[in-house]
N, C-alpha and C positions, 0 to 999 in steps of 0.2 A: 113232366118237367124234365129238361135235358140233364145229362150228367153234370156233375160239378167239375170245375176247372180250378187251376191254381189261384185265379183271382177270387173265386168263392172262398177258398181256404184263407187267403190273406184278409179279405173283407170280414169273414166270420171271426177271425182272431181280433181284428180291430173293434168290431161291434161288441165282442165280449169285454174288451178292455176299456172301450170308450162308448158305452151305449148312449151317451148324450149327444153324439155326433151323427150326422146324416152322411152315409157313405155311398149314396147313389151315384154321384159323379165319379168316384173312384172306381166303381164297378164298370162304368162305361169306358172311361178314358184309360184305365189300366189295360183293358182288352184292346182298345185301339192302339195303344203303345206297343203291346206285345205283337199284335198283328203287323204293325209297321216294321218291327224287326224282322219278322218272317218275310214280308214283302221286300225289304231291303236286300236280304240274302238272295231271294229269287231273282231280283233285278240284277244284282251284281253277277250272278251266275249266267243269266241270259246275255248280258252284255259281254262278259268274258268269253263266252262261247263264240261270239262274233268279233273277238279281238277289239273290244271297245271298253273304254272307261265310261262311268255314268255321265260325266260331264261331256264327253264326246258324243254320247247318244243324245243328250239334251240339245246340243247344237245341230247335229245332223238331223234329228227328228224335226226341229223347227224348219230347217231347209226343206225337208221332204214334205212336210205338211203345207208348205207354201205352194206346192205344185210346180209342174214344169215351167220354167227351166231350172227349178230348185236353187234359187238365188235370193238373197236378202242383203240389205245393207247391214253393216255392223250395228248401227243404231237399232234396227228392227230386232236383231239377234239379242241385243242388250235387254230390250223390253220383254222379250219372250223368255229369256233365261234368268232374268233378275240378278245379274252380276255387274260388277263395276266395269267401267270402260277399260281400265288397265288389265283386268282379268280377261275380258273378252279379247283384247288384242293378243294377249299371251295364248289364249286358247286357239285363236285363229292361226297364229304362227305355228303352233304344234300340230294342228290339223293339216296345214299346208305341208309341213315336213313329212307327215305320214301319207301324203297323197290322197287325203280324203276330201279336201276342198282346195279351191284355187281363189286367188284374188284377181278380180278383173276391174278395169275402169268402167264406171257407170256410163253407158252410152248417152244417157239423158243429162248427165252432169259430169263433165270432164275432170272435175276435181274430186268427185265421189268414187267410192270403191264399192263393189259388190262381192259378196262371198258366195261362190258357186260350188255346189256339191259335185264331186267327180263321180264317175261310174262306180269306182271302188267304194266310195263313201255311200252311195245309194245301195249297193249290194249289201254292205255291212249293216246299215240301219234297217233295211228290209228284213234281213235275217234276224236281227236283234228283236225287232218288234214282233215277229212271228213267234220267236222263242219266249218272249216276255208274255204274250197273250196266253200261250199254252201254260206257262208257269202260274200266271195269275188265275186262270180258270181252275187249275188244280187246288189253289188255295181256297177257292170258293165252292168247291164241289160238294161240301156238306149242306149248302143252301140250295133250295129250289130256284128256278129262274124267277119266280114271283118274289121270293124272299130276297134275292139279289137286287131286284128292282126296288123293293121297299127300302132295303138298306141303303142303296144308292141315293134314293130320294131323301132319306133322313140325314145322311151325311152331307148331301148338297145343302139342305136347309141349315145345318149346323155351320157349314163352311162359308156361307154367303157373307157373314159378317167379317170374315177374315180376308176375303179376296178383294 
């Protein structure tokens, strides 16, 4: 059996005080919440090393994943980043000011706009994703590749109802 962690201590105390309750969910989700905090710190550090905020990474990574020429409509960006229209407009404005994206007229619709990632934006998001993957691999290094696959599969199964 693996060594005990802080969640084991908390759950043990609760089980002693409330033996009538089932703490299985707390054992799982408290660990997920604690790991999420570690992941958030690792992500913020990876993005900061590339001079990006997490929201900037979200927008730039959506553009990068779109493939060359790394452009999407604001509506597509909204759908991928799950923010309001006003928030996305503000984000695009700030990214334009930083030289990470440009607005261009959609050649297929003269009234439409495309958000296009600049070379600087691509360099930053590429650096950030490399740093992020290294940091995330370090968080998982206690697990074998097979255990990582199993965990990914279980988390996918759990998250399907939420997506």
